[in-house]
C-alpha positions in Angstrom: 0.1 0.1 0.1 2.9 2.4 0.8 4.1 2.0 -2.8 0.9 4.0 -3.9 0.9 6.4 -1.1 1.8 9.4 -3.5 0.2 8.1 -6.4 -2.7 10.8 -6.1 -0.2 13.6 -6.6 1.3 12.0 -9.6 -2.2 11.7 -11.0 -2.6 15.5 -10.8 -0.1 15.8 -13.8 -2.3 14.1 -16.5 -5.3 16.0 -15.1 -3.6 19.3 -15.6 -2.5 18.4 -19.1 -6.1 17.2 -19.9 -7.5 20.5 -18.7 -5.0 22.6 -20.5 -5.9 20.8 -23.8 -9.6 21.2 -23.6 -9.7 24.5 -21.8 -10.0 26.8 -25.0 -12.4 24.5 -26.9 -14.8 24.0 -24.1 -14.6 27.2 -22.3 -14.0 29.4 -25.2 -17.5 28.8 -26.6 -19.3 27.5 -23.5 -22.7 28.6 -24.2 -22.6 27.3 -27.8 -21.6 23.8 -26.7 -24.3 21.1 -27.4 -25.7 19.3 -24.2 -23.8 16.1 -25.2 -20.4 18.1 -25.0 -21.2 19.4 -21.6 -22.1 15.9 -20.2 -19.0 14.4 -21.7 -16.6 17.1 -20.4 -18.1 16.9 -17.0 -18.3 13.1 -16.7 -14.6 12.9 -18.1 -13.5 15.5 -15.7 -15.0 13.7 -12.8 -13.4 10.6 -13.7 -10.0 12.2 -13.8 -10.8 13.6 -10.2 -11.8 10.2 -9.0 -8.4 8.8 -10.1 -6.8 11.4 -7.8 -9.0 11.1 -4.8 -9.4 7.3 -4.8 -5.8 6.5 -4.4 -5.5 9.0 -1.6 -8.5 7.3 0.2 -7.1 3.8 -0.4 -3.6 4.6 0.9 -4.6 7.1 3.8 -6.7 4.7 5.9 -10.2 5.5 4.4 -10.9 2.1 2.5 -14.7 2.4 3.3 -14.9 5.6 1.6 -12.7 4.3 -1.2 -14.9 1.4 -1.8 -18.2 3.4 -1.7 -16.6 5.9 -4.3 -15.6 3.1 -6.4 -19.1 1.9 -7.0 -20.1 5.5 -7.9 -16.9 5.8 -10.2 -18.1 2.7 -12.1 -21.3 4.6 -12.9 -19.0 7.7 -14.0 -16.9 5.5 -16.2 -20.0 4.1 -18.0 -21.1 7.7 -18.4 -17.5 8.5 -20.1 -18.0 5.7 -22.5 -21.7 6.3 -23.6 -21.3 10.2 -23.8 -18.2 9.7 -26.0 -20.1 7.2 -28.4 -23.2 9.6 -28.4 -21.1 12.4 -29.6 -19.4 10.5 -32.4 -21.9 11.7 -35.1 -20.5 15.2 -34.7 -17.4 13.9 -36.4 -19.3 12.7 -39.4 -21.5 15.8 -39.5 -18.2 17.8 -39.7 -17.0 15.9 -42.5 -19.8 16.8 -44.6 -19.5 20.5 -43.7 -15.8 20.4 -44.5 -16.7 19.0 -47.9 -19.5 21.6 -48.6 -17.4 24.6 -47.4 -13.8 23.7 -47.5 -12.7 27.3 -47.3 -14.0 27.5 -43.7 -12.0 24.5 -42.5 -8.9 25.2 -44.3 -6.3 22.5 -43.8 -8.8 20.4 -41.8 -10.3 18.2 -44.5 -12.8 15.5 -44.2 -10.3 12.7 -44.0 -9.2 14.4 -40.5 -12.5 14.1 -38.9 -13.0 10.5 -40.2 -9.5 9.7 -38.5 -10.8 11.2 -35.4 -13.9 9.1 -35.3 -12.0 6.1 -36.0 -9.4 6.3 -33.3 -12.0 7.5 -30.8 -13.8 4.3 -31.3 -10.6 2.3 -30.3 -10.0 4.6 -27.4 -13.6 4.1 -26.0 -13.4 0.4 -26.4 -10.0 0.2 -24.8 -11.2 2.3 -21.9 -14.1 0.4 -21.3 -12.0 -2.9 -21.3 -9.4 -1.3 -18.8 -12.3 -0.4 -16.4 -13.9 -4.0 -16.7 -10.3 -5.5 -15.9 -10.1 -3.2 -13.0 -13.4 -4.6 -11.7 -12.2 -8.2 -12.2 -9.0 -7.6 -10.3 -10.6 -5.5 -7.6 -9.0 -7.7 -4.8 -5.5 -7.5 -6.3 -4.3 -4.0 -5.3 -1.4 -4.0 -8.0 -3.7 -5.0 -10.9 -6.8 -3.0 -9.9 -4.8 0.3 -9.4 -2.8 0.0 -12.5 -5.8 -0.9 -14.8 -7.4 2.2 -13.6 -4.4 4.5 -14.0 -4.0 3.3 -17.5 -7.5 4.7 -18.4 -6.2 8.2 -18.1 -3.6 7.8 -20.9 -6.0 5.7 -23.1 -8.3 8.7 -23.5 -6.0 11.6 -22.9 -5.4 12.4 -26.7 -8.6 14.2 -27.6 -8.4 16.8 -25.0 -4.7 17.3 -25.0 -4.5 17.0 -28.8 -6.8 19.9 -29.3 -4.8 22.1 -26.9 -1.5 21.5 -28.7 -3.2 21.7 -32.1 -4.6 25.0 -31.3 -1.2 26.3 -30.3 0.3 24.8 -33.4 -2.1 26.1 -35.7 -1.9 29.6 -34.1 1.8 29.5 -34.6 1.3 29.0 -38.4 -1.5 31.5 -38.8 0.2 33.4 -41.5 0.3 30.4 -43.7 -3.5 29.6 -43.5 -4.8 27.4 -45.0 -1.4 25.7 -45.8 -0.9 24.7 -42.3 0.5 21.4 -41.2 -2.0 19.9 -38.7 -0.5 16.4 -38.1 2.6 17.5 -36.3 0.4 18.6 -33.3 -0.9 15.1 -33.0 2.7 13.5 -32.9 3.7 15.9 -30.2 0.6 15.1 -28.1 1.2 11.6 -28.4 4.9 11.9 -27.5 3.8 13.8 -24.4 1.1 11.0 -23.5 3.6 8.1 -24.1 6.4 9.9 -22.0 4.1 10.4 -19.2 2.7 7.0 -19.4 6.2 5.2 -19.8 7.5 7.5 -16.7 4.6 6.4 -14.4 5.1 2.8 -15.5 8.7 3.0 -14.6 8.0 4.8 -11.4 5.5 2.1 -10.3 7.4 -0.9 -11.8 4.5 -1.5 -14.3 6.4 -1.5 -17.6 5.6 -5.1 -18.4 1.9 -4.8 -17.1 -0.7 -5.6 -19.9 -2.5 -2.2 -19.0 0.6 -0.4 -19.9 0.9 -2.3 -23.2 -2.8 -1.5 -24.1 -2.2 2.1 -23.3 0.9 2.1 -25.6 -0.8 0.2 -28.3 -4.0 2.7 -28.3 -1.6 5.8 -28.5 0.6 4.2 -31.2 -2.5 3.4 -33.1 -3.5 7.0 -32.9 -0.4 8.1 -34.7 -1.8 6.5 -37.9 -4.9 8.8 -37.9 -4.2 10.2 -41.3 -4.0 7.0 -43.3 -6.8 5.6 -41.4 -9.0 8.7 -42.1 -8.0 8.8 -45.8 -9.1 5.1 -46.2 -12.1 4.9 -48.3 -13.2 1.6 -46.6 -13.0 3.3 -43.3 -14.9 6.4 -44.4 -17.9 4.2 -45.7 -17.8 2.1 -42.8 -18.3 5.0 -40.5 -20.8 6.7 -42.5 -22.9 3.4 -42.5 -22.8 2.8 -39.0 -22.8 6.2 -37.1 -26.0 7.8 -38.0 -27.5 11.1 -36.7 
């Protein structure tokens, strides 16, 4: 138990990165956001907060509170998954707008939004799998804790990616619309993988399957462009994700 006594402090780092990434996109047009966006943002934020307070309760003599919060946390995790799935049609609708009025989207062509939708499906499924594994291993502290920690790095990319992309695009504003958009994704993934592997090294979990899963998801995200440009992927997404 002592091994994880300061885990709650370390979990503040990905929380801050996530909030930095999403700050402008969410708060910049707060009143214009759809209801689904608000629900997803707050369920995701509460989930991150739980991954800070739960290690604290577990390692500071408050196991009863930890167990009660754990049950509530599973409800929150389900909300994160379901609200993320419910928002996916927004990506498909955006591809249609980007095709209809390309001058408004500049370098953000339809393939980009198809790619985002495709990698988000993988992230959501992996997130759900990690939460289920944490439930299965709830009596094994090492496994239970690390499966939950891995969820942070599995779903961090959309929030962090937006923040890095906003900064990156702003720095290239004089070149609009000839702006490189993919480097910001690579930078975001580099940050996520560095934090993940640093944490795994710190807690001796480099060989844990939860670490492998989180690494695999983030490596998969690096292929967003070829995935998004695939006609097969595009047709599949249009056929399955309806408004």
